[in-house]
Jmol script that loads the backbone (N, CA, C; Angstrom):
load data "model"
ATOM      1  N   UNK A   1      90.388  85.398 116.441  1.00  0.00           N
ATOM      2  CA  UNK A   1      90.323  83.945 116.581  1.00  0.00           C
ATOM      3  C   UNK A   1      91.703  83.374 116.338  1.00  0.00           C
ATOM      4  N   UNK A   2      92.059  82.367 117.099  1.00  0.00           N
ATOM      5  CA  UNK A   2      93.358  81.743 116.961  1.00  0.00           C
ATOM      6  C   UNK A   2      93.233  80.242 116.843  1.00  0.00           C
ATOM      7  N   UNK A   3      94.339  79.590 116.603  1.00  0.00           N
ATOM      8  CA  UNK A   3      94.394  78.129 116.506  1.00  0.00           C
ATOM      9  C   UNK A   3      95.389  77.627 117.534  1.00  0.00           C
ATOM     10  N   UNK A   4      94.924  76.827 118.468  1.00  0.00           N
ATOM     11  CA  UNK A   4      95.804  76.269 119.505  1.00  0.00           C
ATOM     12  C   UNK A   4      96.588  75.101 118.947  1.00  0.00           C
ATOM     13  N   UNK A   5      97.877  75.057 119.271  1.00  0.00           N
ATOM     14  CA  UNK A   5      98.726  73.951 118.877  1.00  0.00           C
ATOM     15  C   UNK A   5      99.549  73.540 120.080  1.00  0.00           C
ATOM     16  N   UNK A   6     100.136  72.352 120.052  1.00  0.00           N
ATOM     17  CA  UNK A   6     101.013  71.893 121.109  1.00  0.00           C
ATOM     18  C   UNK A   6     102.416  71.776 120.553  1.00  0.00           C
ATOM     19  N   UNK A   7     103.386  72.133 121.382  1.00  0.00           N
ATOM     20  CA  UNK A   7     104.782  71.998 120.998  1.00  0.00           C
ATOM     21  C   UNK A   7     105.186  70.544 121.188  1.00  0.00           C
ATOM     22  N   UNK A   8     105.856  69.980 120.194  1.00  0.00           N
ATOM     23  CA  UNK A   8     106.349  68.599 120.277  1.00  0.00           C
ATOM     24  C   UNK A   8     107.862  68.643 120.481  1.00  0.00           C
ATOM     25  N   UNK A   9     108.335  67.833 121.424  1.00  0.00           N
ATOM     26  CA  UNK A   9     109.759  67.744 121.680  1.00  0.00           C
ATOM     27  C   UNK A   9     110.250  66.373 121.254  1.00  0.00           C
ATOM     28  N   UNK A  10     111.338  66.347 120.472  1.00  0.00           N
ATOM     29  CA  UNK A  10     111.902  65.095 120.012  1.00  0.00           C
ATOM     30  C   UNK A  10     113.347  65.023 120.494  1.00  0.00           C
ATOM     31  N   UNK A  11     113.621  64.029 121.353  1.00  0.00           N
ATOM     32  CA  UNK A  11     114.982  63.808 121.858  1.00  0.00           C
ATOM     33  C   UNK A  11     115.644  62.725 121.017  1.00  0.00           C
ATOM     34  N   UNK A  12     116.782  63.078 120.425  1.00  0.00           N
ATOM     35  CA  UNK A  12     117.577  62.122 119.666  1.00  0.00           C
ATOM     36  C   UNK A  12     118.950  62.024 120.332  1.00  0.00           C
ATOM     37  N   UNK A  13     119.683  60.976 120.046  1.00  0.00           N
ATOM     38  CA  UNK A  13     121.008  60.868 120.649  1.00  0.00           C
ATOM     39  C   UNK A  13     121.942  62.038 120.291  1.00  0.00           C
ATOM     40  N   UNK A  14     121.779  62.619 119.098  1.00  0.00           N
ATOM     41  CA  UNK A  14     122.687  63.685 118.669  1.00  0.00           C
ATOM     42  C   UNK A  14     122.138  65.083 118.900  1.00  0.00           C
ATOM     43  N   UNK A  15     120.828  65.244 119.031  1.00  0.00           N
ATOM     44  CA  UNK A  15     120.261  66.571 119.277  1.00  0.00           C
ATOM     45  C   UNK A  15     118.849  66.472 119.849  1.00  0.00           C
ATOM     46  N   UNK A  16     118.340  67.621 120.246  1.00  0.00           N
ATOM     47  CA  UNK A  16     116.952  67.735 120.743  1.00  0.00           C
ATOM     48  C   UNK A  16     116.285  68.830 119.926  1.00  0.00           C
ATOM     49  N   UNK A  17     115.083  68.551 119.433  1.00  0.00           N
ATOM     50  CA  UNK A  17     114.365  69.522 118.614  1.00  0.00           C
ATOM     51  C   UNK A  17     112.954  69.729 119.153  1.00  0.00           C
ATOM     52  N   UNK A  18     112.430  70.911 118.916  1.00  0.00           N
ATOM     53  CA  UNK A  18     111.028  71.221 119.229  1.00  0.00           C
ATOM     54  C   UNK A  18     110.340  71.536 117.902  1.00  0.00           C
ATOM     55  N   UNK A  19     109.118  71.042 117.745  1.00  0.00           N
ATOM     56  CA  UNK A  19     108.381  71.232 116.519  1.00  0.00           C
ATOM     57  C   UNK A  19     107.043  71.912 116.798  1.00  0.00           C
ATOM     58  N   UNK A  20     106.649  72.783 115.884  1.00  0.00           N
ATOM     59  CA  UNK A  20     105.340  73.428 115.894  1.00  0.00           C
ATOM     60  C   UNK A  20     104.679  73.099 114.568  1.00  0.00           C
ATOM     61  N   UNK A  21     103.450  72.643 114.609  1.00  0.00           N
ATOM     62  CA  UNK A  21     102.734  72.295 113.383  1.00  0.00           C
ATOM     63  C   UNK A  21     101.775  73.430 113.017  1.00  0.00           C
ATOM     64  N   UNK A  22     101.745  73.747 111.738  1.00  0.00           N
ATOM     65  CA  UNK A  22     100.841  74.763 111.222  1.00  0.00           C
ATOM     66  C   UNK A  22      99.535  74.081 110.808  1.00  0.00           C
ATOM     67  N   UNK A  23      98.396  74.499 111.391  1.00  0.00           N
ATOM     68  CA  UNK A  23      97.116  73.878 111.008  1.00  0.00           C
ATOM     69  C   UNK A  23      96.864  74.017 109.513  1.00  0.00           C
ATOM     70  N   UNK A  24      96.272  72.973 108.915  1.00  0.00           N
ATOM     71  CA  UNK A  24      96.030  72.938 107.470  1.00  0.00           C
ATOM     72  C   UNK A  24      95.226  74.146 106.984  1.00  0.00           C
ATOM     73  N   UNK A  25      94.246  74.572 107.760  1.00  0.00           N
ATOM     74  CA  UNK A  25      93.424  75.716 107.317  1.00  0.00           C
ATOM     75  C   UNK A  25      94.299  76.966 107.152  1.00  0.00           C
ATOM     76  N   UNK A  26      95.275  77.159 108.021  1.00  0.00           N
ATOM     77  CA  UNK A  26      96.174  78.285 107.888  1.00  0.00           C
ATOM     78  C   UNK A  26      97.133  78.106 106.703  1.00  0.00           C
ATOM     79  N   UNK A  27      97.642  76.907 106.560  1.00  0.00           N
ATOM     80  CA  UNK A  27      98.556  76.619 105.445  1.00  0.00           C
ATOM     81  C   UNK A  27      97.894  76.881 104.105  1.00  0.00           C
ATOM     82  N   UNK A  28      96.639  76.457 103.967  1.00  0.00           N
ATOM     83  CA  UNK A  28      95.919  76.703 102.712  1.00  0.00           C
ATOM     84  C   UNK A  28      95.630  78.177 102.506  1.00  0.00           C
ATOM     85  N   UNK A  29      95.232  78.850 103.569  1.00  0.00           N
ATOM     86  CA  UNK A  29      94.926  80.276 103.475  1.00  0.00           C
ATOM     87  C   UNK A  29      96.163  81.083 103.076  1.00  0.00           C
ATOM     88  N   UNK A  30      97.329  80.694 103.625  1.00  0.00           N
ATOM     89  CA  UNK A  30      98.559  81.400 103.342  1.00  0.00           C
ATOM     90  C   UNK A  30      99.280  80.894 102.111  1.00  0.00           C
ATOM     91  N   UNK A  31      98.726  79.862 101.470  1.00  0.00           N
ATOM     92  CA  UNK A  31      99.326  79.255 100.274  1.00  0.00           C
ATOM     93  C   UNK A  31     100.760  78.791 100.548  1.00  0.00           C
ATOM     94  N   UNK A  32     100.916  78.066 101.666  1.00  0.00           N
ATOM     95  CA  UNK A  32     102.229  77.539 102.044  1.00  0.00           C
ATOM     96  C   UNK A  32     102.564  76.376 101.123  1.00  0.00           C
ATOM     97  N   UNK A  33     103.802  76.381 100.642  1.00  0.00           N
ATOM     98  CA  UNK A  33     104.246  75.346  99.710  1.00  0.00           C
ATOM     99  C   UNK A  33     105.421  74.572 100.306  1.00  0.00           C
ATOM    100  N   UNK A  34     105.516  73.311  99.919  1.00  0.00           N
ATOM    101  CA  UNK A  34     106.598  72.449 100.367  1.00  0.00           C
ATOM    102  C   UNK A  34     107.941  73.050  99.980  1.00  0.00           C
ATOM    103  N   UNK A  35     108.855  73.073 100.937  1.00  0.00           N
ATOM    104  CA  UNK A  35     110.205  73.565 100.675  1.00  0.00           C
ATOM    105  C   UNK A  35     110.392  75.065 100.823  1.00  0.00           C
ATOM    106  N   UNK A  36     109.315  75.807 101.101  1.00  0.00           N
ATOM    107  CA  UNK A  36     109.427  77.251 101.306  1.00  0.00           C
ATOM    108  C   UNK A  36     110.283  77.544 102.524  1.00  0.00           C
ATOM    109  N   UNK A  37     110.968  78.687 102.482  1.00  0.00           N
ATOM    110  CA  UNK A  37     111.781  79.110 103.615  1.00  0.00           C
ATOM    111  C   UNK A  37     111.032  80.187 104.378  1.00  0.00           C
ATOM    112  N   UNK A  38     110.898  79.987 105.689  1.00  0.00           N
ATOM    113  CA  UNK A  38     110.258  80.936 106.599  1.00  0.00           C
ATOM    114  C   UNK A  38     111.250  81.310 107.680  1.00  0.00           C
ATOM    115  N   UNK A  39     111.014  82.421 108.343  1.00  0.00           N
ATOM    116  CA  UNK A  39     111.930  82.896 109.359  1.00  0.00           C
ATOM    117  C   UNK A  39     111.162  83.286 110.626  1.00  0.00           C
ATOM    118  N   UNK A  40     111.670  82.805 111.784  1.00  0.00           N
ATOM    119  CA  UNK A  40     111.114  83.191 113.070  1.00  0.00           C
ATOM    120  C   UNK A  40     111.841  84.436 113.568  1.00  0.00           C
ATOM    121  N   UNK A  41     111.100  85.384 114.120  1.00  0.00           N
ATOM    122  CA  UNK A  41     111.667  86.557 114.758  1.00  0.00           C
ATOM    123  C   UNK A  41     111.084  86.620 116.178  1.00  0.00           C
ATOM    124  N   UNK A  42     111.947  86.760 117.183  1.00  0.00           N
ATOM    125  CA  UNK A  42     111.484  86.850 118.560  1.00  0.00           C
ATOM    126  C   UNK A  42     111.195  88.310 118.856  1.00  0.00           C
ATOM    127  N   UNK A  43     109.916  88.608 119.160  1.00  0.00           N
ATOM    128  CA  UNK A  43     109.543  89.977 119.517  1.00  0.00           C
ATOM    129  C   UNK A  43     109.682  90.207 121.016  1.00  0.00           C
ATOM    130  N   UNK A  44     109.250  89.256 121.788  1.00  0.00           N
ATOM    131  CA  UNK A  44     109.448  89.258 123.239  1.00  0.00           C
ATOM    132  C   UNK A  44     109.291  87.830 123.720  1.00  0.00           C
ATOM    133  N   UNK A  45     109.314  87.625 125.024  1.00  0.00           N
ATOM    134  CA  UNK A  45     109.301  86.279 125.577  1.00  0.00           C
ATOM    135  C   UNK A  45     108.002  85.503 125.251  1.00  0.00           C
ATOM    136  N   UNK A  46     106.949  86.211 124.911  1.00  0.00           N
ATOM    137  CA  UNK A  46     105.658  85.565 124.634  1.00  0.00           C
ATOM    138  C   UNK A  46     105.233  85.665 123.167  1.00  0.00           C
ATOM    139  N   UNK A  47     106.015  86.299 122.317  1.00  0.00           N
ATOM    140  CA  UNK A  47     105.593  86.536 120.948  1.00  0.00           C
ATOM    141  C   UNK A  47     106.679  86.173 119.949  1.00  0.00           C
ATOM    142  N   UNK A  48     106.312  85.300 119.007  1.00  0.00           N
ATOM    143  CA  UNK A  48     107.170  84.963 117.870  1.00  0.00           C
ATOM    144  C   UNK A  48     106.466  85.416 116.605  1.00  0.00           C
ATOM    145  N   UNK A  49     107.223  85.956 115.655  1.00  0.00           N
ATOM    146  CA  UNK A  49     106.647  86.362 114.371  1.00  0.00           C
ATOM    147  C   UNK A  49     107.199  85.419 113.309  1.00  0.00           C
ATOM    148  N   UNK A  50     106.333  84.859 112.509  1.00  0.00           N
ATOM    149  CA  UNK A  50     106.724  83.945 111.429  1.00  0.00           C
ATOM    150  C   UNK A  50     106.513  84.679 110.102  1.00  0.00           C
ATOM    151  N   UNK A  51     107.587  84.775 109.315  1.00  0.00           N
ATOM    152  CA  UNK A  51     107.529  85.518 108.045  1.00  0.00           C
ATOM    153  C   UNK A  51     108.143  84.710 106.927  1.00  0.00           C
ATOM    154  N   UNK A  52     107.569  84.859 105.740  1.00  0.00           N
ATOM    155  CA  UNK A  52     108.164  84.270 104.533  1.00  0.00           C
ATOM    156  C   UNK A  52     109.442  85.006 104.197  1.00  0.00           C
ATOM    157  N   UNK A  53     110.462  84.293 103.789  1.00  0.00           N
ATOM    158  CA  UNK A  53     111.693  84.931 103.369  1.00  0.00           C
ATOM    159  C   UNK A  53     111.513  85.559 102.009  1.00  0.00           C
ATOM    160  N   UNK A  54     110.889  84.823 101.065  1.00  0.00           N
ATOM    161  CA  UNK A  54     110.602  85.348  99.743  1.00  0.00           C
ATOM    162  C   UNK A  54     109.108  85.650  99.686  1.00  0.00           C
ATOM    163  N   UNK A  55     108.769  86.938  99.620  1.00  0.00           N
ATOM    164  CA  UNK A  55     107.365  87.329  99.682  1.00  0.00           C
ATOM    165  C   UNK A  55     106.623  86.976  98.403  1.00  0.00           C
ATOM    166  N   UNK A  56     105.354  86.585  98.564  1.00  0.00           N
ATOM    167  CA  UNK A  56     104.459  86.334  97.437  1.00  0.00           C
ATOM    168  C   UNK A  56     103.664  87.612  97.150  1.00  0.00           C
ATOM    169  N   UNK A  57     103.211  87.789  95.915  1.00  0.00           N
ATOM    170  CA  UNK A  57     102.375  88.953  95.637  1.00  0.00           C
ATOM    171  C   UNK A  57     101.046  88.818  96.398  1.00  0.00           C
ATOM    172  N   UNK A  58     100.450  89.933  96.807  1.00  0.00           N
ATOM    173  CA  UNK A  58      99.192  89.850  97.548  1.00  0.00           C
ATOM    174  C   UNK A  58      98.096  89.210  96.708  1.00  0.00           C
ATOM    175  N   UNK A  59      97.179  88.495  97.394  1.00  0.00           N
ATOM    176  CA  UNK A  59      96.064  87.862  96.697  1.00  0.00           C
ATOM    177  C   UNK A  59      95.024  88.914  96.346  1.00  0.00           C
ATOM    178  N   UNK A  60      94.438  88.773  95.175  1.00  0.00           N
ATOM    179  CA  UNK A  60      93.360  89.673  94.780  1.00  0.00           C
ATOM    180  C   UNK A  60      92.055  89.079  95.249  1.00  0.00           C
ATOM    181  N   UNK A  61      91.276  89.853  95.949  1.00  0.00           N
ATOM    182  CA  UNK A  61      89.996  89.386  96.446  1.00  0.00           C
ATOM    183  C   UNK A  61      88.899  89.785  95.473  1.00  0.00           C
ATOM    184  N   UNK A  62      87.919  88.902  95.355  1.00  0.00           N
ATOM    185  CA  UNK A  62      86.773  89.202  94.487  1.00  0.00           C
ATOM    186  C   UNK A  62      85.871  90.213  95.170  1.00  0.00           C
ATOM    187  N   UNK A  63      85.350  91.148  94.386  1.00  0.00           N
ATOM    188  CA  UNK A  63      84.417  92.124  94.928  1.00  0.00           C
ATOM    189  C   UNK A  63      83.065  91.457  95.181  1.00  0.00           C
ATOM    190  N   UNK A  64      82.439  91.821  96.256  1.00  0.00           N
ATOM    191  CA  UNK A  64      81.100  91.280  96.571  1.00  0.00           C
ATOM    192  C   UNK A  64      80.083  91.971  95.700  1.00  0.00           C
ATOM    193  N   UNK A  65      79.138  91.205  95.154  1.00  0.00           N
ATOM    194  CA  UNK A  65      78.112  91.826  94.278  1.00  0.00           C
ATOM    195  C   UNK A  65      77.144  92.684  95.047  1.00  0.00           C
TER     196      UNK A  65
END
end "model"
wireframe off; spacefill off
backbone 0.3
color backbone group
């Protein structure tokens, strides 16, 4: 399952930027925090990988009864 997003383009007199928004459900699941540094890696023309620069420890999952 995936989450569809639209790319936003902002033209300013000094530069042009493209923005991608992370859906809130993903941000909460990944425990994304304000000011965190992430890095894009281009795998091929159709694939970008988004990775945290400073890794968090893995989450511990509760065992099902």
